[in-house]
C-alpha positions as a Markdown table, in Angstrom:
| # | Residue | x | y | z |
|---|---|---|---|---|
| 1 | Met | -0.3 | -2.6 | 29.8 |
| 2 | Gly | 0.4 | -2.4 | 25.8 |
| 3 | Glu | 1.1 | 0.3 | 24.0 |
| 4 | Thr | -1.3 | 3.0 | 22.4 |
| 5 | Arg | -1.6 | 1.8 | 18.5 |
| 6 | Phe | -0.6 | 3.8 | 16.2 |
| 7 | Leu | -2.5 | 4.0 | 12.6 |
| 8 | Ile | -1.3 | 4.8 | 9.4 |
| 9 | Asp | -4.4 | 6.5 | 8.5 |
| 10 | Asp | -3.9 | 9.0 | 11.7 |
| 11 | Ile | -0.3 | 10.0 | 10.3 |
| 12 | Leu | -1.8 | 10.6 | 6.6 |
| 13 | Glu | -4.3 | 12.6 | 8.3 |
| 14 | Asn | -1.7 | 14.8 | 10.1 |
| 15 | Lys | -3.2 | 13.6 | 13.9 |
| 16 | Ile | -0.2 | 12.5 | 14.7 |
| 17 | Lys | 3.3 | 15.0 | 16.0 |
| 18 | Leu | 6.4 | 13.2 | 16.2 |
| 19 | Glu | 9.1 | 15.0 | 18.4 |
| 20 | Pro | 13.0 | 15.0 | 18.2 |
| 21 | Val | 15.1 | 12.6 | 19.6 |
| 22 | Asn | 15.7 | 14.0 | 23.2 |
| 23 | Lys | 19.0 | 16.2 | 22.8 |
| 24 | Asp | 19.6 | 16.4 | 26.3 |
| 25 | Ala | 19.9 | 12.9 | 26.6 |
| 26 | Phe | 22.3 | 12.8 | 23.7 |
| 27 | Ala | 24.3 | 15.2 | 25.1 |
| 28 | Lys | 24.4 | 13.6 | 28.4 |
| 29 | Met | 25.6 | 10.4 | 26.5 |
| 30 | Lys | 28.3 | 12.3 | 24.6 |
| 31 | Lys | 29.7 | 13.9 | 27.6 |
| 32 | Glu | 30.3 | 10.4 | 29.0 |
| 33 | Trp | 31.9 | 9.4 | 25.8 |
| 34 | Asp | 34.5 | 12.1 | 26.7 |
| 35 | Arg | 35.2 | 10.9 | 29.9 |
| 36 | Val | 36.7 | 7.7 | 28.3 |
| 37 | Ser | 40.4 | 8.0 | 27.9 |
| 38 | Lys | 40.7 | 8.4 | 24.6 |
| 39 | Pro | 41.1 | 11.5 | 22.1 |
| 40 | Ile | 37.7 | 13.6 | 22.1 |
| 41 | Asp | 35.4 | 12.2 | 19.5 |
| 42 | Ser | 38.0 | 9.4 | 18.3 |
| 43 | Phe | 35.2 | 6.8 | 18.0 |
| 44 | Gly | 33.6 | 9.1 | 15.2 |
| 45 | Ala | 30.7 | 8.6 | 14.0 |
| 46 | Phe | 30.3 | 4.9 | 16.2 |
| 47 | Glu | 30.2 | 7.4 | 19.2 |
| 48 | Asn | 27.3 | 9.6 | 17.7 |
| 49 | Ile | 25.3 | 6.5 | 16.9 |
| 50 | His | 25.7 | 4.7 | 20.3 |
| 51 | Ser | 24.4 | 8.2 | 22.2 |
| 52 | Lys | 21.8 | 8.1 | 19.7 |
| 53 | Ile | 20.3 | 4.5 | 20.1 |
| 54 | Ala | 20.7 | 5.4 | 24.0 |
| 55 | Ala | 18.6 | 8.6 | 23.5 |
| 56 | Ile | 15.7 | 7.0 | 21.7 |
| 57 | Gln | 15.7 | 3.8 | 24.1 |
| 58 | Gly | 15.4 | 6.7 | 26.7 |
| 59 | Phe | 18.4 | 4.1 | 28.8 |
| 60 | Glu | 21.1 | 5.9 | 30.3 |
| 61 | Ser | 23.7 | 3.9 | 27.9 |
| 62 | Pro | 22.3 | 1.9 | 25.2 |
| 63 | Asp | 20.6 | -1.8 | 25.6 |
| 64 | Leu | 22.6 | -4.0 | 22.4 |
| 65 | Tyr | 21.7 | -7.6 | 23.5 |
| 66 | His | 17.6 | -7.9 | 22.8 |
| 67 | Met | 17.6 | -7.2 | 19.1 |
| 68 | Arg | 15.4 | -8.3 | 16.2 |
| 69 | Leu | 16.2 | -9.0 | 12.5 |
| 70 | Val | 12.9 | -8.4 | 10.5 |
| 71 | Val | 12.9 | -9.2 | 7.2 |
| 72 | Phe | 9.9 | -8.0 | 5.1 |
| 73 | Cys | 9.2 | -10.4 | 1.5 |
| 74 | Gly | 7.1 | -9.4 | -1.4 |
| 75 | Asp | 6.8 | -10.1 | -5.3 |
| 76 | His | 7.0 | -7.2 | -7.8 |
| 77 | Gly | 5.3 | -7.6 | -11.0 |
| 78 | Val | 8.2 | -5.6 | -12.9 |
| 79 | Val | 9.9 | -8.5 | -13.4 |
| 80 | Glu | 8.2 | -9.6 | -16.2 |
| 81 | Glu | 10.3 | -6.8 | -18.2 |
| 82 | Gly | 13.1 | -8.9 | -17.6 |
| 83 | Val | 14.7 | -6.8 | -15.2 |
| 84 | Ser | 16.1 | -9.5 | -13.0 |
| 85 | Gln | 18.1 | -12.2 | -13.4 |
| 86 | Thr | 15.6 | -14.8 | -11.7 |
| 87 | Ser | 11.8 | -15.3 | -11.2 |
| 88 | Gln | 9.6 | -14.5 | -8.6 |
| 89 | Asp | 9.8 | -18.2 | -7.1 |
| 90 | Val | 13.2 | -17.3 | -5.5 |
| 91 | Thr | 11.5 | -14.7 | -3.2 |
| 92 | Arg | 9.6 | -17.4 | -1.7 |
| 93 | Ile | 12.4 | -20.0 | -1.5 |
| 94 | Cys | 14.5 | -17.5 | 0.2 |
| 95 | Ala | 12.0 | -16.3 | 2.4 |
| 96 | Thr | 11.8 | -19.7 | 3.9 |
| 97 | Asn | 15.2 | -19.8 | 4.4 |
| 98 | Ile | 15.6 | -16.3 | 6.0 |
| 99 | Gly | 12.7 | -17.9 | 8.3 |
| 100 | Lys | 15.0 | -20.8 | 9.2 |
| 101 | Gly | 18.0 | -18.5 | 9.7 |
| 102 | Leu | 20.0 | -20.0 | 7.0 |
| 103 | Thr | 20.8 | -17.1 | 5.0 |
| 104 | Thr | 23.6 | -14.8 | 5.3 |
| 105 | Ala | 22.0 | -12.4 | 7.1 |
| 106 | Gly | 20.5 | -15.0 | 9.1 |
| 107 | Thr | 23.6 | -17.1 | 10.0 |
| 108 | Met | 25.3 | -14.2 | 11.0 |
| 109 | Ala | 22.2 | -12.3 | 13.4 |
| 110 | Lys | 22.1 | -16.0 | 15.0 |
| 111 | Ser | 25.6 | -15.9 | 15.7 |
| 112 | Leu | 25.2 | -12.5 | 17.6 |
| 113 | Gly | 22.2 | -13.7 | 19.7 |
| 114 | Ile | 19.6 | -11.6 | 17.3 |
| 115 | Asp | 16.6 | -12.6 | 16.9 |
| 116 | Val | 15.5 | -13.6 | 13.0 |
| 117 | Val | 11.8 | -13.0 | 11.4 |
| 118 | Ser | 11.1 | -13.6 | 8.1 |
| 119 | Val | 7.5 | -11.8 | 7.0 |
| 120 | Asp | 5.2 | -12.7 | 3.8 |
| 121 | Val | 3.7 | -9.3 | 3.0 |
| 122 | Gly | 3.3 | -9.8 | -0.1 |
| 123 | Ile | 4.9 | -13.1 | -2.0 |
| 124 | Asn | 3.2 | -14.4 | -5.1 |
| 125 | Ser | 2.3 | -17.6 | -3.8 |
| 126 | Pro | -0.8 | -19.9 | -3.7 |
| 127 | Lys | 0.1 | -21.3 | -0.1 |
| 128 | Glu | 1.6 | -20.0 | 3.0 |
| 129 | Val | 5.4 | -19.9 | 2.9 |
| 130 | Pro | 6.8 | -22.1 | 5.5 |
| 131 | Tyr | 9.4 | -20.6 | 8.4 |
| 132 | Thr | 7.4 | -16.8 | 8.0 |
| 133 | Leu | 5.0 | -15.0 | 9.5 |
| 134 | Asn | 2.2 | -14.3 | 7.2 |
| 135 | Arg | 0.9 | -10.8 | 6.9 |
| 136 | Arg | 0.4 | -11.0 | 3.3 |
| 137 | Val | -1.5 | -8.0 | 1.8 |
| 138 | Lys | -1.7 | -9.0 | -1.7 |
| 139 | Tyr | 0.0 | -11.9 | -3.8 |
| 140 | Gly | 2.8 | -9.4 | -5.3 |
| 141 | Thr | 2.7 | -6.0 | -7.1 |
| 142 | Cys | 1.7 | -5.6 | -10.6 |
| 143 | Asn | 3.7 | -4.6 | -13.5 |
| 144 | Phe | 3.8 | -0.5 | -12.9 |
| 145 | Leu | 4.4 | 0.0 | -16.5 |
| 146 | Lys | 0.7 | -1.2 | -17.1 |
| 147 | Gln | -1.2 | -0.4 | -14.3 |
| 148 | Pro | -0.6 | 0.7 | -10.4 |
| 149 | Ala | 1.6 | -1.7 | -8.5 |
| 150 | Met | -1.0 | -1.8 | -6.0 |
| 151 | Ser | -3.8 | 0.5 | -4.7 |
| 152 | Val | -3.3 | 3.2 | -2.1 |
| 153 | Glu | -5.3 | 1.3 | 0.5 |
| 154 | Glu | -3.0 | -1.9 | -0.1 |
| 155 | Phe | -0.2 | 0.1 | 0.1 |
| 156 | Cys | -1.0 | 1.4 | 3.7 |
| 157 | Arg | -2.0 | -1.8 | 5.0 |
| 158 | Ala | 1.4 | -2.8 | 4.3 |
| 159 | Val | 2.7 | -0.1 | 6.0 |
| 160 | Gln | 0.5 | -0.7 | 9.2 |
| 161 | Val | 1.8 | -4.4 | 9.0 |
| 162 | Gly | 5.1 | -3.0 | 9.7 |
| 163 | Met | 3.9 | -0.4 | 12.2 |
| 164 | Asp | 2.6 | -3.0 | 14.1 |
| 165 | Leu | 5.3 | -5.3 | 14.5 |
| 166 | Ala | 7.5 | -2.7 | 15.4 |
| 167 | Lys | 5.0 | -2.5 | 18.5 |
| 168 | Glu | 4.6 | -6.1 | 19.1 |
| 169 | Ser | 8.7 | -6.3 | 19.1 |
| 170 | Lys | 8.7 | -3.8 | 21.7 |
| 171 | Glu | 6.0 | -5.1 | 23.9 |
| 172 | Gln | 8.0 | -8.6 | 23.7 |
| 173 | Gly | 11.0 | -7.1 | 25.2 |
| 174 | Phe | 13.1 | -6.3 | 21.9 |
| 175 | Thr | 14.8 | -2.6 | 22.2 |
| 176 | Cys | 16.0 | -2.5 | 18.6 |
| 177 | Leu | 15.4 | -3.5 | 15.6 |
| 178 | Leu | 17.0 | -4.1 | 12.3 |
| 179 | Val | 15.3 | -4.1 | 9.1 |
| 180 | Gly | 15.9 | -6.0 | 5.5 |
| 181 | Glu | 13.9 | -7.2 | 2.5 |
| 182 | Met | 13.9 | -10.1 | 0.3 |
| 183 | Gly | 12.1 | -9.3 | -2.9 |
| 184 | Ile | 13.2 | -10.4 | -6.6 |
| 185 | Gly | 12.9 | -7.3 | -8.8 |
| 186 | Asn | 12.7 | -4.4 | -6.3 |
| 187 | Thr | 15.4 | -2.4 | -6.9 |
| 188 | Thr | 13.6 | -1.7 | -9.9 |
| 189 | Ser | 11.0 | -0.1 | -8.1 |
| 190 | Ala | 13.0 | 1.1 | -5.4 |
| 191 | Ala | 15.1 | 3.0 | -8.2 |
| 192 | Val | 12.1 | 4.2 | -9.5 |
| 193 | Met | 10.7 | 5.5 | -6.2 |
| 194 | Ala | 14.1 | 6.9 | -5.4 |
| 195 | Gly | 13.9 | 8.5 | -8.6 |
| 196 | Tyr | 10.8 | 10.3 | -7.7 |
| 197 | Leu | 11.7 | 11.5 | -4.4 |
| 198 | Leu | 14.9 | 13.2 | -5.1 |
| 199 | Asp | 14.5 | 14.3 | -8.8 |
| 200 | Leu | 16.9 | 12.3 | -10.5 |
| 201 | Asn | 16.9 | 10.6 | -13.9 |
| 202 | Ala | 17.4 | 6.9 | -14.4 |
| 203 | Glu | 20.9 | 7.0 | -14.9 |
| 204 | Ala | 21.4 | 8.1 | -11.6 |
| 205 | Val | 19.1 | 5.7 | -9.8 |
| 206 | Thr | 19.6 | 2.6 | -11.3 |
| 207 | Gly | 21.6 | 0.0 | -10.1 |
| 208 | Arg | 22.8 | -3.9 | -11.3 |
| 209 | Gly | 20.8 | -5.3 | -8.0 |
| 210 | Ala | 21.5 | -8.7 | -7.3 |
| 211 | Gly | 23.9 | -8.6 | -10.3 |
| 212 | Leu | 22.9 | -7.8 | -14.4 |
| 213 | Asp | 24.7 | -8.6 | -17.1 |
| 214 | Asp | 24.9 | -5.6 | -19.7 |
| 215 | Glu | 21.9 | -6.5 | -21.3 |
| 216 | Ala | 19.8 | -7.0 | -18.3 |
| 217 | Phe | 21.1 | -3.8 | -16.9 |
| 218 | Ser | 20.1 | -1.7 | -20.0 |
| 219 | Lys | 16.8 | -3.0 | -20.0 |
| 220 | Lys | 16.5 | -2.3 | -16.5 |
| 221 | Arg | 17.5 | 0.8 | -16.8 |
| 222 | Ala | 14.7 | 1.4 | -19.7 |
| 223 | Val | 12.2 | 0.4 | -17.7 |
| 224 | Val | 13.1 | 2.8 | -14.9 |
| 225 | Ser | 13.7 | 5.7 | -17.8 |
| 226 | Met | 10.1 | 5.2 | -18.7 |
| 227 | Ala | 8.1 | 4.7 | -15.3 |
| 228 | Leu | 10.0 | 8.3 | -14.1 |
| 229 | Ser | 8.7 | 9.5 | -17.4 |
| 230 | Met | 4.9 | 8.4 | -16.6 |
| 231 | Tyr | 3.8 | 11.3 | -13.8 |
| 232 | Ser | 5.0 | 14.3 | -12.1 |
| 233 | Gly | 4.2 | 16.2 | -9.0 |
| 234 | Leu | 3.1 | 12.9 | -7.5 |
| 235 | Ser | 3.2 | 12.4 | -3.2 |
| 236 | Pro | 4.9 | 10.0 | -1.6 |
| 237 | Val | 2.1 | 8.0 | -1.2 |
| 238 | Glu | 1.1 | 8.1 | -4.8 |
| 239 | Ile | 4.7 | 7.5 | -5.3 |
| 240 | Cys | 4.5 | 4.0 | -3.3 |
| 241 | Ser | 1.1 | 2.7 | -4.8 |
| 242 | Asn | 2.0 | 3.3 | -8.4 |
| 243 | Phe | 5.6 | 2.2 | -8.3 |
| 244 | Gly | 6.4 | 0.8 | -4.7 |
| 245 | Gly | 6.7 | -2.7 | -3.6 |
| 246 | Leu | 4.6 | -4.4 | -0.5 |
| 247 | Glu | 8.0 | -5.3 | 1.6 |
| 248 | Leu | 8.9 | -1.8 | 0.7 |
| 249 | Ala | 6.1 | -0.1 | 2.5 |
| 250 | Ala | 6.2 | -2.8 | 5.6 |
| 251 | Met | 9.6 | -1.6 | 5.9 |
| 252 | Thr | 8.3 | 2.4 | 5.8 |
| 253 | Gly | 5.7 | 1.2 | 8.6 |
| 254 | Met | 8.4 | -0.5 | 10.6 |
| 255 | Ile | 10.7 | 2.6 | 10.5 |
| 256 | Leu | 7.7 | 5.0 | 11.2 |
| 257 | Gly | 6.9 | 2.4 | 14.1 |
| 258 | Gly | 10.2 | 2.7 | 15.3 |
| 259 | Ala | 9.9 | 6.0 | 15.8 |
| 260 | Leu | 6.6 | 6.4 | 17.4 |
| 261 | Tyr | 7.3 | 3.5 | 19.8 |
| 262 | Lys | 10.6 | 4.9 | 20.5 |
| 263 | Ile | 12.7 | 2.0 | 19.5 |
| 264 | Pro | 15.9 | 2.2 | 17.0 |
| 265 | Val | 15.5 | 1.0 | 13.8 |
| 266 | Ile | 18.8 | -0.1 | 12.1 |
| 267 | Leu | 18.7 | 0.6 | 8.5 |
| 268 | Asp | 20.4 | -1.4 | 6.2 |
| 269 | Gly | 21.4 | -0.7 | 2.2 |
| 270 | Met | 19.9 | 1.5 | -0.8 |
| 271 | Leu | 16.5 | -0.4 | -0.3 |
| 272 | Ser | 16.0 | 0.5 | 3.3 |
| 273 | Met | 16.8 | 3.9 | 2.6 |
| 274 | Val | 14.4 | 4.3 | 0.3 |
| 275 | Ser | 11.7 | 2.9 | 2.8 |
| 276 | Ala | 13.3 | 5.9 | 5.2 |
| 277 | Leu | 12.8 | 8.5 | 2.8 |
| 278 | Val | 9.1 | 7.6 | 2.3 |
| 279 | Ala | 8.5 | 7.3 | 6.2 |
| 280 | Asp | 10.3 | 11.0 | 7.1 |
| 281 | Arg | 7.8 | 12.5 | 4.2 |
| 282 | Leu | 4.9 | 11.1 | 5.7 |
| 283 | Leu | 6.0 | 12.2 | 9.4 |
| 284 | Asp | 8.3 | 15.0 | 10.3 |
| 285 | Asn | 11.3 | 14.1 | 12.6 |
| 286 | Thr | 11.3 | 10.4 | 12.1 |
| 287 | Lys | 14.8 | 10.2 | 10.3 |
| 288 | Asp | 16.0 | 11.6 | 13.9 |
| 289 | Tyr | 15.0 | 7.9 | 14.8 |
| 290 | Met | 16.8 | 5.8 | 12.2 |
| 291 | Ile | 20.1 | 4.4 | 12.8 |
| 292 | Pro | 22.3 | 4.0 | 9.7 |
| 293 | Ser | 24.8 | 0.9 | 8.8 |
| 294 | His | 26.1 | 0.8 | 5.4 |
| 295 | Ile | 26.5 | 2.6 | 2.0 |
| 296 | Ser | 25.4 | -0.1 | -0.9 |
| 297 | Lys | 27.2 | -0.2 | -4.4 |
| 298 | Glu | 23.9 | 1.0 | -5.7 |
| 299 | Pro | 24.4 | 4.3 | -7.3 |
| 300 | Val | 21.9 | 6.3 | -5.4 |
| 301 | Ala | 22.7 | 5.1 | -2.0 |
| 302 | Met | 24.8 | 8.0 | -1.0 |
| 303 | Lys | 22.2 | 10.6 | -1.9 |
| 304 | Leu | 19.6 | 8.9 | -0.1 |
| 305 | Ala | 21.8 | 9.0 | 3.0 |
| 306 | Ser | 23.0 | 12.7 | 2.7 |
| 307 | Lys | 19.0 | 13.4 | 2.2 |
| 308 | Leu | 18.4 | 11.6 | 5.6 |
| 309 | Ser | 21.2 | 13.4 | 7.2 |
| 310 | Leu | 22.5 | 10.0 | 8.4 |
| 311 | Glu | 26.1 | 8.7 | 8.4 |
| 312 | Pro | 26.5 | 5.1 | 7.0 |
| 313 | Val | 29.9 | 3.7 | 8.9 |
| 314 | Ile | 30.6 | 0.8 | 6.6 |
| 315 | Asp | 31.2 | 1.7 | 3.1 |
| 316 | Ala | 32.6 | -1.8 | 1.7 |
| 317 | Lys | 30.3 | -1.8 | -1.9 |
| 318 | Met | 28.2 | -4.5 | -0.5 |
| 319 | Ala | 24.7 | -5.7 | -2.1 |
| 320 | Val | 23.4 | -8.4 | -0.2 |
| 321 | Gly | 20.3 | -7.0 | 1.3 |
| 322 | Glu | 18.2 | -9.1 | 3.8 |
| 323 | Gly | 19.6 | -6.9 | 6.6 |
| 324 | Ala | 23.0 | -7.9 | 5.9 |
| 325 | Gly | 24.5 | -4.6 | 6.5 |
| 326 | Ala | 22.3 | -4.1 | 9.4 |
| 327 | Val | 23.9 | -6.9 | 11.1 |
| 328 | Met | 27.1 | -6.2 | 10.2 |
| 329 | Val | 27.1 | -2.9 | 12.2 |
| 330 | Val | 26.3 | -4.6 | 15.4 |
| 331 | Pro | 29.3 | -6.0 | 16.6 |
| 332 | Ser | 31.0 | -3.1 | 16.0 |
| 333 | Leu | 28.5 | -1.4 | 18.2 |
| 334 | Arg | 29.0 | -3.7 | 20.9 |
| 335 | Leu | 32.8 | -3.4 | 20.7 |
| 336 | Ala | 32.2 | 0.5 | 20.9 |
| 337 | Asp | 29.7 | -0.1 | 24.0 |
| 338 | Val | 32.5 | -2.3 | 25.6 |
| 339 | Ala | 34.9 | 0.6 | 25.3 |
| 340 | Phe | 32.4 | 3.2 | 26.9 |
| 341 | His | 32.2 | 0.8 | 29.7 |
| 342 | Asp | 35.4 | -1.0 | 30.6 |
| 343 | Ala | 38.1 | 1.4 | 28.9 |
| 344 | Leu | 39.7 | 3.7 | 31.8 |
| 345 | Lys | 38.4 | 7.0 | 32.3 |
| 346 | Phe | 40.5 | 10.3 | 32.3 |
| 347 | Gly | 40.4 | 10.4 | 35.9 |
| 348 | Asp | 41.9 | 6.6 | 36.5 |
| 349 | Ser | 44.0 | 6.6 | 33.9 |
| 350 | Gly | 46.7 | 9.4 | 35.0 |
| 351 | Val | 46.1 | 11.2 | 32.0 |
| 352 | Asp | 44.6 | 14.7 | 32.7 |
| 353 | Gln | 41.1 | 15.2 | 31.0 |
| 354 | Tyr | 40.9 | 16.3 | 27.3 |
| 355 | Glu | 38.8 | 19.1 | 26.2 |
| 356 | Asn | 36.0 | 19.1 | 23.9 |
| 357 | Phe | 37.2 | 22.5 | 21.9 |
| 358 | Ser | 34.1 | 22.0 | 19.6 |
| 359 | Glu | 31.8 | 22.0 | 22.4 |
| 360 | Ala | 34.0 | 25.2 | 23.8 |
| 361 | Lys | 33.0 | 27.0 | 20.6 |
């Protein structure tokens, strides 16, 4: 029997309440970590993430081997303002290569046995995109300097795509999701969203994205500044419909779905964290179900992580996208899992059990 299907309309109408992650289950896992013959808490954030994944899944220890990377793809009308070094055609090409598993994130994921799905939620192409799952809501967004990027109804449909894919993935046996995106121009949209969500100016939120020269970067920052001066007091839904991307909305949906269907979602960099912040604004306690991976080199990334109370474990100034950072954290989590299961416990190592002094306080 399948999971009950949750609807974005019910979330927006406050008909759904989300409980925090089970604290007792998390504490039980942490106590098991304390039994491993090593200094207490010496695996740092990896112990917390490892324990959190198990608590979300409802298992005695986490399942880190039935994973799926979902990469949502969509185009952005704002590229006509010269904020990107490439045209929208690249989104379609990259979505195809992601679906084939030939991109950086895809090749790494395949080497780890992680399933890869490329999802067309808003590519501006008259034809279906090969090797992608067609869940297209709209042929790309509009230029948000001229009109809203999308309607509220289109935003909600894109969110529902992500929520439904979380449900489908769990029913297909996946116990952990990794989320990524592809969309030329999407760091411009995400920068504007971050500016409104965190009340920051263009300088604080605008980075070079996939790589811009000084002239294009200056133009991008000017576009973000203009967008941030257009409104005040917007709700999260209004921010997303006015300035967001269809792939960003779908990531928001997958993050919401992960929380609702109790399947941990490993975030990628800045773009996924913007979507994650929207998800948490729409449904309280959603951030409890998010798993961090890395801090990207985008200037607002650390502020987003802090707002979400997340502690990413990789700081390598990456800006790859497509879920590459989420994939890169998996081997470290699996190695931590090996230590958790196979390393000597204090009772067997000849070393007396260490005391957890933080717990004693």
